[in-house]
C-alpha atoms as one frame of an Amber mdcrd trajectory, in Angstrom:
protein
 -51.175  34.367  37.059 -50.620  31.388  35.663 -52.180  28.244  37.048 -49.150
  25.199  36.938 -49.962  21.714  35.879 -47.641  18.134  36.681 -47.961  15.825
  33.550 -48.350  12.292  34.951 -47.313  10.454  32.234 -48.339   7.572  31.614
 -45.166   6.545  28.899 -42.841   6.275  31.563 -44.385   5.277  35.012 -46.850
   2.588  36.065 -50.170   2.842  36.888 -50.114   2.800  40.703 -47.095   4.900
  40.293 -49.772   7.543  38.628 -52.385   7.289  40.680 -50.023   7.544  44.331
 -47.802  10.680  41.955 -51.402  12.574  41.668 -51.835  12.541  45.572 -48.138
  13.876  45.914 -48.811  16.524  43.493 -51.799  17.844  44.658 -49.969  17.895
  48.209 -47.503  19.497  46.490 -49.190  22.311  45.540 -49.619  21.467  41.689
 -53.658  23.183  40.060 -53.895  20.738  37.649 -52.383  17.300  36.597 -52.805
  15.914  32.840 -52.383  12.837  31.537 -51.086  11.368  29.024 -53.757   8.976
  26.757 -51.017   6.889  24.734 -51.622   3.081  24.030 -47.927   2.412  23.801
 -45.217   4.734  24.406 -42.914   6.880  22.334 -39.971   4.850  22.879 -38.864
   1.521  24.503 -36.825   3.032  27.316 -39.999   4.617  28.617 -41.385   1.313
  29.315 -44.961   2.260  30.055 -48.672   2.624  29.024 -51.078   1.535  31.541
 -54.990   2.276  30.297 -55.256   6.513  31.363 -59.147   6.755  31.811 -58.219
   3.825  34.991 -55.256   5.795  35.975 -58.169   8.917  36.115 -60.875   7.379
  37.539 -58.291   5.894  40.579 -56.749   9.237  40.363 -59.556  11.190  40.913
 -60.997   8.805  44.008 -57.915   9.387  45.537 -57.616  13.165  44.645 -59.831
  15.717  46.726 -58.724  19.319  44.949 -56.364  18.296  41.725 -58.752  19.445
  38.514 -57.760  16.043  35.954 -57.046  16.655  32.727 -57.031  14.232  29.764
 -54.106  15.254  27.469 -54.946  14.400  24.934 -57.790  11.640  23.887 -58.129
  10.941  20.623 -61.481  10.102  19.601 -61.589   9.069  16.174 -60.602   5.233
  16.001 -58.967   3.606  19.193 -62.688   4.777  21.358 -66.540   5.833  19.929
 -67.406   9.003  20.470 -69.220   8.713  22.782 -67.751   6.447  25.271 -65.306
   9.017  25.448 -68.641  11.087  26.970 -69.675   7.947  28.942 -65.672   7.622
  30.000 -64.680  11.939  30.772 -68.629  12.008  32.822 -68.070   9.458  34.964
 -64.353  11.019  35.669 -66.560  13.285  36.562 -68.509  12.295  38.880 -65.737
  10.970  39.975 -64.107  13.847  40.761 -66.347  15.697  41.931 -66.217  18.040
  38.581 -62.713  18.313  38.778 -62.258  16.834  35.782 -61.997  18.530  31.820
 -62.054  16.100  28.188 -58.918  16.996  26.125 -59.166  16.185  22.508 -57.225
  16.112  19.744 -56.963  13.825  16.173 -54.001  11.477  18.019 -51.743   9.811
  16.097 -50.444   6.128  13.884 -48.575   5.206  16.976 -51.752   4.633  19.140
 -54.669   4.011  17.031 -53.514   1.532  14.646 -54.141  -1.029  16.843 -57.725
  -0.170  16.037 -57.328  -0.647  12.398 -55.990   1.837   9.117 -54.206   5.084
   9.675 -56.305   7.319   8.573 -54.873  10.411   6.496 -55.178  14.305   8.254
 -58.045  15.812   6.835 -60.318  12.767   7.002 -59.040  12.194  10.630 -59.715
  15.932  11.141 -63.537  15.795   9.618 -63.939  12.795  11.933 -62.324  15.182
  15.891 -65.369  17.465  13.850 -67.507  14.877  13.790 -66.517  13.480  17.086
 -67.008  16.821  18.886 -70.481  16.914  17.776 -71.589  13.542  19.701 -70.173
  13.946  22.745 -71.073  17.643  23.761 -74.401  16.794  24.422 -74.343  13.991
  25.244 -72.028  15.496  28.122 -75.145  18.364  28.464 -77.326  15.895  29.265
 -78.440  15.577  25.708 -80.176  12.275  23.934 -77.909  11.424  20.888 -79.675
  10.198  17.312 -76.336  10.054  15.331 -75.844   8.893  11.788 -73.449  11.079
   9.486 -70.220  10.175   7.566 -68.223   8.145  10.536 -70.376   7.783  13.421
 -73.237   5.857  13.708 -75.438   6.795  17.087 -78.233   5.282  16.929 -79.589
   6.455  20.787 -77.817   7.799  23.217 -77.605   8.641  27.027 -76.027   9.525
  29.770 -76.928   8.231  32.712 -74.317   9.584  35.506 -73.064  13.676  34.710
 -71.844  16.326  37.520 -73.819  18.860  38.077 -71.983  21.394  35.848 -70.741
  19.650  31.972 -67.462  18.671  31.721 -65.150  20.998  29.502 -63.961  20.572
  26.834 -60.179  21.250  25.568 -59.286  20.500  21.803 -55.480  20.585  20.309
 -54.690  22.634  18.020 -51.654  23.022  15.330 -53.148  25.774  13.313 -55.524
  27.625  12.129 -59.032  25.231  11.164 -58.360  23.618  14.715 -58.243  26.413
  16.099 -61.560  27.443  14.533 -62.066  24.119  15.547 -61.471  24.300  19.499
 -63.126  27.839  19.384 -66.590  26.293  17.531 -66.936  23.257  19.747 -64.651
  23.492  22.681 -63.828  25.119  26.211 -60.246  25.122  25.993 -57.808  25.428
  23.849 -54.468  22.527  24.593 -51.434  23.564  22.692 -47.707  22.182  23.252
 -45.342  25.077  21.846 -45.382  28.523  23.107 -46.849  30.057  19.908 -48.693
  33.071  20.632 -50.350  32.725  16.497 -52.386  29.328  17.950 -53.935  31.295
  20.987 -54.699  34.827  18.463 -56.537  32.301  16.136 -58.193  30.606  18.826
 -59.334  34.613  20.339 -60.118  35.297  16.161 -62.921  32.512  15.782 -64.958
  33.151  18.943 -62.671  30.963  21.553 -63.224  32.489  24.815 -61.577  29.865
  27.698 -58.821  29.096  29.443 -55.431  28.369  26.945 -53.685  25.373  28.449
 -49.420  24.601  27.226 -46.753  22.477  27.954 -42.852  22.354  28.789 -41.201
  18.798  29.271 -37.906  19.233  32.094 -35.540  17.732  33.273 -34.636  18.824
  37.138 -32.217  17.300  39.841 -29.389  17.440  41.262 -26.941  16.015  38.061
 -27.071  18.179  34.881 -25.023  15.754  33.137 -27.399  13.050  34.550 -29.810
  15.062  33.261 -28.759  15.121  29.901 -28.796  11.725  29.185 -32.007  11.254
  31.223 -34.090  12.853  28.851 -31.499  12.053  25.699 -32.728   8.470  27.066
 -36.707   9.149  26.891 -37.247  12.711  25.336 -34.719  12.478  21.671 -38.195
  11.669  19.725 -39.228  15.422  20.743 -37.640  18.054  17.669 -38.998  15.049
  14.787 -42.143  17.551  14.735 -45.755  16.558  14.213 -46.536  15.653  11.030
 -43.847  12.895  11.786 -44.581  12.104  15.154 -48.548  11.520  14.217 -47.347
   8.933  11.813 -45.247   7.052  13.296 -46.536   3.657  13.735 -44.660   2.221
  16.773 -41.611   3.061  19.515 -38.898   1.332  17.042 -40.078   3.976  14.471
 -39.171   6.258  16.880 -36.176   4.816  17.770 -34.630   4.823  14.191 -36.340
   8.230  13.062 -34.363   9.846  16.489 -30.807   8.447  15.686 -29.872  10.980
  14.584 -30.243  13.041  18.025 -27.520  13.493  20.584 -27.495  14.204  23.629
 -26.453  18.376  23.800 -29.476  18.624  21.274 -31.843  17.686  23.835 -30.107
  19.920  26.441 -30.435  22.745  24.000 -34.066  22.356  23.831 -35.028  20.798
  27.375 -33.750  22.606  30.638 -31.674  19.912  32.552 -30.675  19.975  36.045
 -31.017  21.672  39.233 -30.606  26.045  37.723 -33.435  27.048  38.946 -34.158
  29.401  37.004 -33.803  28.125  33.541 -36.576  25.820  34.179 -38.796  28.565
  35.117 -37.869  30.059  31.791 -39.166  27.169  29.805 -42.548  27.464  31.568
 -42.556  31.443  31.011 -42.240  31.438  27.506 -46.101  29.428  27.860 -47.119
  32.488  30.344 -45.572  34.795  27.951 -47.277  33.814  24.760 -50.454  34.150
  26.327 -50.713  30.280  27.795 -52.921  30.186  30.924 -52.342  26.748  32.347
 -48.665  24.997  31.547 -48.041  21.498  32.904 -44.576  20.805  33.638 -43.343
  16.933  32.076 -40.681  15.789  34.460 -38.668  13.481  32.342 -37.330  10.148
  33.897 -40.262   7.936  36.118 -38.328   7.155  39.105 -37.441  10.811  38.816
 -41.044  11.786  39.962 -40.618  11.435  43.657 -37.783  13.638  44.514 -38.479
  16.243  41.606 -42.455  16.272  43.641 -40.124  17.279  47.370 -38.413  19.578
  45.321 -41.087  21.175  43.445 -43.141  22.235  46.522 -39.809  23.510  48.149
 -38.223  25.273  45.413 -40.021  24.880  42.194 -43.924  26.211  42.675 -43.230
  29.263  44.588 -41.195  30.678  41.463 -44.041  29.391  39.131 -46.420  30.568
  41.112 -45.032  34.213  41.163 -45.699  33.983  37.185 -47.426  37.207  35.515
 -47.213  38.430  31.071 -42.919  39.636  30.050 -41.753  38.980  34.287 -38.141
  37.797  35.394 -37.528  35.095  37.233
């Protein structure tokens, strides 16, 4: 049985609303909530980008049961790895051990605010080195590190949860799957690709596998398709493009040829429960143990959470590999 999560999408919601949504998601019965960590929205129409760590801290204090996760934080440029470890440990304490630190190599969209964007190979090397700093700090060790990209003369965390904060690493291919198996406790991916999990397991990874699926649930299919196109038309650009574009206007320009029909073909829209369940089922069949849903449209979150509690979650909680709704 998969654990079902809810996405606190900072690109489409203000900070106070996001915390309220976390509380409502817990009441609705979601197992965990993931929080995006962006400096910019993907598109101007989304309209938000609050500081994710303030949201996570407030959500940790405002909730009691639901798991929390950064999805994902880049520890190589905008944040120094030692500071990321401190933030993660603090949220771990505030949540009573309910927090997982999700990490990835990041995107130019968010990281260029702190300087020039490294090339792909360099930033993956930077992530590898960052994990060599973050992991021991979260284990309560004192770190003295002089590396290729980062210096930590002397660092120790003074507030830690009872158990070390688990780490998840976002993957896209064999090298990142091996990195996740070597340094992390979990895998993170946004495509239902069983090969990623196979490579992670082959490399020795034994932890949970987190996926994420976008949907737009609502009573009017055409209106849902319009919202999905307005706010998620960047979704099919591919990671190699998405990681390099520097600004929301860049994503707007790159996605101009994407039509509402193309979006609706790949993102389930409207009131048909089976279509939304099927989208999550693809991740479960691929071997993902934890799947977070993204409800597209900031203003639709309260209504979605009500419907999720009554209809969507009961159906999703019955999912198992190869089952069909």
